[in-house]
C-alpha positions as CSV (number, residue, x, y, z in Angstrom):
1,M,138.4,177.6,86.6
2,S,137.4,174.7,85.0
3,I,138.7,171.1,84.7
4,D,139.7,171.7,80.8
5,T,141.5,175.1,81.6
6,R,143.4,173.3,84.4
7,L,144.4,170.6,82.3
8,L,146.0,172.5,79.4
9,K,148.1,174.2,82.1
10,I,149.0,171.2,83.6
11,G,149.8,169.8,80.3
12,A,151.8,172.2,79.6
13,Q,153.7,172.1,82.9
14,I,154.4,168.3,82.7
15,K,155.8,168.7,79.1
16,L,158.5,171.5,80.8
17,K,159.4,168.9,83.4
18,R,162.1,165.8,81.8
19,S,161.2,163.4,84.8
20,W,157.4,163.6,83.8
21,K,157.3,161.2,81.0
22,L,153.4,160.5,80.0
23,N,151.6,157.5,78.5
24,Q,149.5,157.5,75.7
25,P,145.8,159.0,76.8
26,I,143.4,155.9,76.9
27,P,140.3,155.8,74.8
28,L,137.1,157.4,76.5
29,A,135.0,154.9,75.4
30,E,137.3,152.3,76.8
31,V,136.9,153.9,80.3
32,E,133.5,153.9,79.8
33,A,133.2,150.1,79.2
34,I,135.5,149.3,82.4
35,E,133.4,151.4,84.2
36,S,129.9,149.5,83.3
37,K,131.6,146.3,83.6
38,Y,132.1,147.3,87.6
39,G,129.6,149.0,88.3
40,F,131.8,152.9,89.1
41,Q,131.9,156.0,88.0
42,L,135.6,157.7,88.1
43,P,135.7,161.1,89.5
44,E,136.0,163.6,86.6
45,E,139.2,165.3,86.8
46,Y,140.9,161.5,87.0
47,K,138.5,160.8,84.7
48,S,139.7,164.0,81.9
49,F,143.1,163.6,82.4
50,I,143.6,160.2,81.7
51,T,141.6,160.8,78.5
52,K,143.2,163.8,77.8
53,I,146.8,164.4,79.2
54,G,148.3,161.0,79.8
55,N,147.3,157.1,81.2
56,G,149.9,157.1,83.5
57,S,153.3,158.5,83.6
58,S,157.1,158.2,85.0
59,L,157.4,160.8,88.2
60,P,160.2,162.3,89.9
61,P,161.0,160.3,93.6
62,F,159.7,161.5,96.8
63,R,162.9,160.5,98.8
64,E,165.2,158.1,96.4
65,E,163.5,155.9,93.9
66,S,161.8,157.0,90.9
67,C,157.3,156.3,91.1
68,Q,155.0,155.7,88.5
69,L,151.6,157.1,88.3
70,Y,149.8,153.9,87.5
71,P,148.1,154.2,84.1
72,F,144.2,152.9,84.6
73,K,143.0,149.9,83.2
74,D,141.2,146.6,83.5
75,G,141.7,144.2,85.8
76,H,141.1,142.6,89.4
77,Q,142.6,145.6,91.4
78,L,138.8,146.9,90.2
79,N,136.7,144.1,91.6
80,R,135.7,146.6,95.1
81,L,136.0,150.2,93.3
82,H,131.5,150.2,93.6
83,E,132.0,149.6,97.0
84,D,131.8,152.8,99.5
85,F,135.3,153.7,101.2
86,P,134.6,153.2,104.8
87,L,136.1,156.4,106.4
88,I,135.2,159.6,106.2
89,E,138.4,160.9,108.7
90,N,142.3,159.9,109.2
91,W,142.6,156.4,110.6
92,E,146.1,155.4,112.5
93,W,145.6,151.8,113.3
94,D,149.2,151.0,114.5
95,T,147.8,153.4,117.8
96,D,144.0,152.5,117.3
97,P,143.3,150.5,121.0
98,E,140.6,149.4,119.7
99,F,142.1,147.9,116.5
100,C,143.7,144.5,117.0
101,M,144.6,142.7,113.6
102,D,143.9,139.0,115.2
103,D,140.2,140.2,115.7
104,P,138.1,138.9,112.9
105,E,135.9,142.4,112.4
106,D,139.0,144.4,112.8
107,S,140.9,142.5,109.8
108,E,138.0,142.9,107.5
109,K,137.8,146.6,108.6
110,W,141.5,146.7,108.0
111,K,141.0,144.9,104.5
112,R,138.0,147.3,103.5
113,V,140.2,150.5,103.8
114,Q,142.4,148.9,101.6
115,E,140.0,148.1,99.0
116,N,136.8,149.6,99.1
117,G,136.5,152.1,96.8
118,V,140.4,152.6,96.3
119,L,142.4,153.5,92.8
120,V,145.8,153.5,93.7
121,L,147.8,156.4,92.1
122,V,151.5,156.5,93.0
123,E,152.9,153.8,95.0
124,E,157.0,154.8,96.7
125,N,158.9,151.1,96.4
126,V,160.6,151.8,99.7
127,E,159.9,150.1,103.5
128,G,157.1,152.5,105.1
129,G,156.8,154.4,101.7
130,Q,153.8,156.3,100.9
131,T,150.8,155.1,98.7
132,W,148.8,157.9,97.0
133,F,145.4,156.7,96.4
134,L,142.1,157.8,94.9
135,I,138.6,157.2,96.5
136,V,135.8,156.8,93.6
137,S,133.2,155.4,96.0
138,G,131.7,156.8,99.8
139,P,131.4,159.8,101.1
140,R,134.8,160.9,100.2
141,R,134.4,160.4,96.6
142,G,136.9,162.7,94.6
143,E,139.6,162.9,97.3
144,V,143.0,161.8,97.1
145,W,144.4,160.6,100.6
146,E,147.8,158.9,101.7
147,R,148.5,155.7,103.1
148,D,151.8,154.6,105.0
149,E,152.4,151.2,107.5
150,S,151.2,153.1,110.3
151,G,147.6,154.3,108.8
152,V,145.9,156.5,106.5
153,L,145.7,159.9,105.9
154,R,142.9,162.6,105.0
155,L,144.0,165.2,102.4
156,P,140.7,167.6,103.2
157,G,139.4,168.4,99.7
158,C,142.3,167.7,97.9
159,T,141.2,166.3,94.1
160,F,143.3,164.6,91.7
161,L,144.4,167.9,89.8
162,D,144.9,169.3,93.5
163,W,147.1,166.2,94.2
164,V,148.9,166.4,90.8
165,E,149.6,170.5,90.7
166,L,151.2,169.8,94.5
167,Y,153.2,167.2,93.0
168,L,154.2,168.9,90.0
169,S,155.1,172.2,92.8
170,K,157.5,169.8,94.7
171,K,154.8,170.4,98.0
172,L,153.2,167.6,98.1
173,T,155.6,166.3,100.7
174,S,155.4,169.2,103.0
175,Y,151.9,169.6,102.6
176,T,150.9,166.1,104.1
177,D,153.9,166.0,106.5
178,Q,152.1,169.5,108.1
179,L,148.9,167.4,107.9
180,F,150.7,164.8,110.1
181,R,151.9,167.3,112.6
182,E,148.6,169.1,113.0
183,E,146.9,165.3,113.5
184,K,149.6,164.9,116.0
185,E,149.0,168.0,118.1
186,R,145.0,167.5,117.7
187,Q,146.0,164.1,119.6
188,K,147.8,165.7,122.2
189,A,145.8,168.6,122.7
190,G,143.7,166.1,124.4
191,D,143.3,165.2,128.2
192,P,146.6,162.8,128.2
193,L,145.3,160.5,131.0
194,A,142.0,160.0,129.2
195,R,143.9,158.8,126.2
196,I,146.3,157.0,128.4
197,R,143.3,155.0,129.8
198,G,141.8,154.4,126.6
199,L,144.7,152.8,125.1
200,M,145.2,150.7,128.2
201,A,141.7,149.3,127.8
202,G,142.2,148.8,124.1
203,K,142.3,145.5,122.4
204,R,145.7,145.5,121.6
205,R,146.8,146.2,125.2
206,R,144.9,143.6,127.2
207,D,148.2,141.4,127.2
208,I,149.8,144.2,129.5
209,S,149.8,142.8,132.9
210,W,149.4,146.1,135.0
211,N,149.6,146.5,139.2
212,P,147.1,147.9,141.3
213,P,147.9,151.5,141.9
214,I,149.6,152.1,145.4
215,S,148.2,154.9,148.0
216,L,149.4,158.3,148.5
217,E,150.5,157.5,151.7
218,A,153.1,154.9,150.3
219,V,154.2,157.6,147.7
220,R,155.4,160.4,150.5
221,D,156.8,158.2,152.6
222,F,159.0,156.7,149.9
223,E,159.7,160.9,149.5
224,R,160.5,161.2,153.0
225,R,163.0,158.6,152.7
226,H,164.6,159.8,149.8
227,G,164.7,163.0,150.7
228,I,163.0,163.4,147.4
229,A,159.3,165.0,145.8
230,L,158.1,162.5,143.2
231,P,157.5,163.9,139.3
232,E,153.4,165.0,139.5
233,E,152.6,163.0,136.6
234,Y,154.3,159.9,138.0
235,V,152.9,160.2,141.6
236,T,149.5,160.8,140.0
237,F,149.5,157.7,137.6
238,I,151.0,155.5,140.4
239,T,148.3,156.4,142.8
240,E,145.2,156.9,140.3
241,I,145.9,154.2,137.3
242,A,148.7,151.6,138.2
243,N,152.0,151.0,140.1
244,G,153.9,149.3,137.4
245,C,153.5,146.7,134.8
246,E,154.5,143.5,132.8
247,N,155.0,142.6,129.3
248,F,154.7,146.1,127.9
249,P,155.3,146.2,124.0
250,A,158.9,147.1,123.5
251,A,161.2,147.2,120.5
252,N,163.5,144.2,120.4
253,S,162.5,142.5,123.5
254,C,163.2,139.3,122.7
255,G,159.3,138.2,123.1
256,K,160.0,139.3,126.8
257,G,158.1,142.2,127.1
258,G,159.1,145.3,128.9
259,V,158.8,145.8,132.4
260,F,157.8,149.0,134.2
261,F,158.6,148.7,138.0
262,S,156.5,149.5,140.7
263,L,157.8,151.9,143.3
264,E,158.6,149.4,145.7
265,Q,160.8,147.7,143.7
266,L,162.4,150.6,143.3
267,D,163.0,151.3,147.1
268,C,166.2,150.3,146.8
269,L,167.9,152.8,145.3
270,P,170.5,154.9,147.8
271,N,171.1,157.8,145.6
272,L,167.7,159.3,144.7
273,G,168.6,162.5,146.8
274,K,171.4,163.3,145.2
275,P,171.6,165.9,142.5
276,F,171.1,164.9,138.7
277,Y,174.6,165.5,137.0
278,F,173.3,167.6,134.4
279,A,170.8,171.2,135.0
280,E,170.1,171.7,131.2
281,N,168.8,170.1,128.4
282,T,170.5,172.1,125.7
283,D,171.5,171.4,122.3
284,E,175.5,171.4,123.7
285,T,174.3,168.9,126.1
286,R,172.8,166.4,123.7
287,R,175.7,166.9,121.1
288,S,177.7,166.0,124.1
289,L,175.8,162.9,125.3
290,T,175.4,160.8,121.8
291,N,178.5,162.0,120.1
292,C,178.6,159.3,116.7
293,F,181.2,160.8,114.7
294,G,184.7,161.5,114.6
295,P,187.8,160.0,116.7
296,N,185.9,160.6,120.3
297,A,182.6,159.1,119.1
298,Y,180.3,157.0,121.5
299,T,181.2,153.5,120.4
300,G,180.8,149.9,121.9
301,K,184.7,150.4,122.5
302,N,184.4,154.0,124.0
303,P,181.1,154.5,125.8
304,V,180.3,157.7,127.6
305,W,180.2,155.7,130.5
306,H,183.8,155.6,130.5
307,S,184.4,158.5,129.1
308,L,182.5,161.1,130.5
309,F,181.5,159.1,133.7
310,K,184.6,157.6,134.3
311,D,185.7,158.6,137.4
312,F,182.4,158.5,138.9
313,P,181.5,155.8,141.6
314,R,178.8,153.1,140.6
315,E,176.7,151.6,143.0
316,D,178.3,148.5,145.2
317,P,176.1,146.5,145.5
318,I,174.5,147.7,142.2
319,S,170.4,147.7,142.6
320,P,168.5,145.4,140.8
321,V,166.6,147.3,139.0
322,W,169.5,148.7,137.3
323,I,170.5,146.9,133.7
324,C,174.0,148.0,133.5
325,E,176.3,148.3,136.2
326,D,177.6,151.9,134.4
327,Y,174.0,153.5,134.6
328,S,173.9,153.7,138.3
329,V,176.3,156.6,138.2
330,L,173.3,158.7,137.3
331,C,172.1,160.3,140.6
332,G,168.9,161.8,141.3
333,A,167.4,159.5,138.7
334,L,164.7,156.3,138.4
335,P,165.3,153.6,136.6
336,F,161.6,153.0,136.4
337,A,161.6,150.4,133.5
338,T,163.4,148.2,131.3
339,Y,162.8,147.0,127.5
340,N,164.3,143.7,127.7
341,D,166.0,144.4,124.5
342,D,168.9,142.9,123.0
343,R,169.7,144.9,119.9
344,P,172.3,144.4,116.6
345,N,173.3,148.1,117.0
346,W,175.5,148.0,120.1
347,N,175.2,151.6,120.4
348,M,171.6,151.0,121.1
349,R,171.2,147.8,123.3
350,A,170.7,147.7,127.1
351,T,168.2,150.7,126.8
352,Q,166.8,152.0,129.9
353,P,164.5,155.0,130.5
354,I,165.5,157.0,133.8
355,L,163.3,159.7,135.6
356,I,164.8,162.4,136.7
357,V,163.6,163.4,140.1
358,T,166.3,165.9,141.8
359,G,167.3,169.1,140.0
360,P,165.5,171.6,137.2
361,L,165.0,168.9,134.6
362,Q,163.2,166.9,137.1
363,G,160.3,165.4,135.7
364,Q,161.8,164.6,132.3
365,V,162.4,161.3,131.0
366,W,165.8,160.2,129.5
367,R,167.0,157.1,128.1
368,S,170.6,155.2,129.1
369,C,171.9,153.2,126.9
370,S,175.1,150.5,126.3
371,A,177.5,153.9,124.4
372,Q,175.7,156.6,125.4
373,L,173.2,159.0,127.4
374,R,170.0,160.2,125.4
375,P,168.3,163.6,126.6
376,D,165.3,162.9,125.1
377,G,163.3,165.0,127.7
378,M,160.0,163.6,127.2
379,S,157.5,164.1,130.2
380,F,156.5,161.2,131.5
381,Y,153.1,160.8,130.0
382,Q,154.6,161.1,126.9
383,W,156.6,157.9,127.7
384,I,153.3,156.1,128.6
385,L,151.5,157.5,125.5
386,Q,154.6,156.3,123.4
387,M,155.0,153.0,125.1
388,L,151.2,152.1,125.0
389,E,151.4,152.9,121.3
390,G,154.0,150.6,121.0
391,G,156.6,152.9,120.2
392,A,158.9,152.3,123.4
393,R,162.2,152.4,122.3
């Protein structure tokens, strides 16, 4: 289908949308004068749209607030449009182990991604909102990409008119969500240990103080004395990579950073060989442990520890690795780390991850919080990756 035919179809659809209010088209001569002034050429689909359909528009909201399709106009934002956009594929700077904003070269790369060859189309005015931009110069010229606070996502082969049609059909959000999920699946499909090692060696994680690995013989001795078999991923990590660390990135850690305890520090726990309280991680289990609604909701005044576990004995004396006495009711679980957090939300303060070491749920990581027990169900490697990517909470 030709550009003109698509424009006629899109223009007719927009007229039927009350929430789309188009500005008047911009004269072609004015566009060409701006192109000549700054030394770039707009992609043909976008150029045809703004000169024949409308130069900017009010749009329906993605989520909460209405948006604007920005009009094309002269201004300082065009100064770097002639320079090539530097990427050809997705880049998530939030989890890139080789990226650090304090490094001048990385800071300059980040700036180039924001400005070189980029024409912003739409910005959401909410925290962490999406920005859609058109690539004007570089190998991906003509494509629309998406940017948020974590990185940029390529919409493969998505031209400006493709993007408009997705927006009109209300399929844009689901399309980009699917691309994001696929990207995450690609990341997970690789060797988790290789990714963990890469993150540990990256620029952004050099401030973590890692302990040397422990011998496998010491691990087996620990297991014999406590009458347990530690989860395989945990054993592999502490014997091949690191037996704990200090100062890992943790949300709301008050500048202290988190602590991943060594196996020696966990030797004090007296109830590791006893059965873990739960045998299933079902929807019913999750609802019963994280209830936030109604008269029986778990809050600071009614924590799960004083309801479901009120008759369970606490350790006496309490092992120093537990950050809260109530959490010691959890037999068959290693409280292997602390976030050193002090959250304003009472229900989620004093968060501590636990690794289940007995029963059918062995190997799962759950979280103890001040008011709830949260059965996240992630694997140990998943927790390590989340921690290294700055998402431990």
